[in-house]
C-alpha positions as CSV (number, residue, x, y, z in Angstrom):
1,M,108.6,-41.0,-8.7
2,D,110.6,-38.9,-11.2
3,E,112.2,-41.5,-13.5
4,E,114.9,-39.1,-14.5
5,S,116.4,-38.7,-10.9
6,G,116.2,-42.9,-10.3
7,V,114.8,-42.3,-6.7
8,E,111.6,-42.6,-5.1
9,I,110.7,-40.8,-2.0
10,T,108.3,-41.8,0.6
11,R,107.4,-40.7,4.0
12,Q,106.4,-42.6,7.0
13,G,105.6,-40.2,9.5
14,N,108.5,-37.8,10.2
15,V,110.8,-40.2,8.6
16,G,111.8,-39.6,4.7
17,V,112.8,-42.8,2.9
18,V,114.7,-42.4,-0.5
19,V,115.0,-45.7,-2.6
20,F,117.6,-45.9,-5.1
21,K,116.0,-47.4,-8.3
22,S,118.9,-48.2,-10.4
23,A,121.7,-50.5,-10.2
24,S,124.4,-47.9,-10.8
25,V,124.2,-44.4,-9.4
26,S,126.8,-42.8,-11.6
27,D,125.1,-40.5,-14.1
28,V,126.0,-36.8,-13.4
29,D,122.7,-35.7,-14.8
30,G,120.9,-38.6,-12.8
31,I,122.4,-37.6,-9.8
32,T,122.0,-34.0,-10.0
33,A,118.2,-34.7,-10.5
34,A,118.1,-36.8,-7.7
35,S,119.8,-34.2,-5.6
36,K,117.3,-31.5,-6.6
37,Q,114.4,-33.8,-5.9
38,I,115.8,-34.7,-2.4
39,K,116.5,-31.3,-1.5
40,K,113.0,-30.3,-2.4
41,F,111.5,-33.0,-0.2
42,I,113.9,-31.8,2.7
43,N,112.8,-28.0,2.4
44,E,109.1,-28.8,2.3
45,N,108.8,-31.7,4.9
46,K,111.9,-31.0,7.3
47,P,112.1,-34.9,8.0
48,N,113.6,-35.7,11.4
49,K,115.4,-38.6,9.7
50,L,116.0,-39.5,6.2
51,I,116.8,-43.2,5.3
52,F,118.9,-43.7,1.8
53,D,117.9,-47.4,0.9
54,F,120.6,-48.9,-1.4
55,G,119.0,-52.1,-1.7
56,S,119.0,-51.9,-5.8
57,V,122.5,-50.2,-6.0
58,K,125.8,-52.3,-7.2
59,F,127.9,-49.1,-8.0
60,F,127.8,-45.4,-7.1
61,S,130.1,-42.7,-7.8
62,S,131.9,-40.8,-5.1
63,Q,129.5,-37.9,-5.9
64,V,126.9,-39.8,-3.9
65,L,129.1,-39.7,-0.8
66,G,129.1,-35.8,-1.1
67,L,125.6,-35.7,-1.4
68,L,125.1,-37.9,1.7
69,L,127.4,-35.6,3.7
70,E,125.4,-32.5,2.3
71,F,122.0,-33.9,3.2
72,R,123.6,-35.0,6.7
73,T,124.5,-31.2,7.2
74,R,121.0,-29.8,6.3
75,L,119.3,-32.2,8.6
76,E,121.6,-31.5,11.5
77,K,120.5,-27.9,11.4
78,Y,117.3,-29.1,12.9
79,G,118.4,-32.1,14.9
80,G,117.7,-34.6,12.0
81,E,119.9,-37.7,11.1
82,V,120.8,-39.5,7.7
83,V,120.9,-43.2,7.8
84,I,121.8,-45.9,5.5
85,S,119.9,-49.3,4.5
86,S,120.4,-52.2,2.3
87,I,123.9,-51.4,1.4
88,N,125.7,-54.4,-0.2
89,P,129.1,-55.3,1.6
90,Q,131.1,-54.1,-1.6
91,L,129.7,-50.5,-1.4
92,H,129.9,-50.6,2.5
93,R,133.7,-51.0,2.2
94,V,133.6,-47.3,0.5
95,F,132.3,-46.1,3.6
96,K,134.7,-47.6,5.7
97,I,138.0,-46.7,3.7
98,T,136.4,-43.2,3.8
99,N,135.8,-43.3,7.6
100,L,132.2,-42.3,6.6
101,D,130.8,-45.8,8.6
102,K,131.5,-43.7,11.7
103,V,129.4,-40.5,10.4
104,F,126.3,-42.6,9.2
105,R,124.3,-45.6,11.0
106,F,123.7,-48.4,8.7
107,F,120.9,-51.0,8.9
108,P,120.4,-54.5,7.1
109,D,117.0,-53.4,5.2
110,K,114.8,-50.3,5.1
111,E,112.4,-51.7,7.7
112,S,114.7,-52.4,10.5
113,G,116.0,-48.7,9.8
114,I,112.5,-47.1,10.1
115,Q,112.1,-48.8,13.2
116,A,115.1,-47.7,14.8
117,V,114.9,-44.1,13.9
118,K,111.3,-44.0,15.0
119,T,112.1,-45.4,18.4
120,N,115.5,-43.2,18.7
């Protein structure tokens, strides 16, 4: 795990799992470092599905929404998908307000997200 980026990326088959380790994902430098790390993972592994686990996150900046959309676009080029797991209800409201709840699939926890995308 890259301590500066605040994310841990693992692979389960052709599913990439990005776990945010910080309660607040708002530091521009940290988000930039995470973005570079995730882009490198995508370029090297070409995952079919990429799960973003927000289990530890209590706050994130709007820059994170932009990154999620960017990663979604990258994966869609080869039929991939970005899904979100473990997001708290307050943060899920941000997705609803911006209509991004219709763009991403959401799962209550990382394990159910992994199961769903492996079978889909």
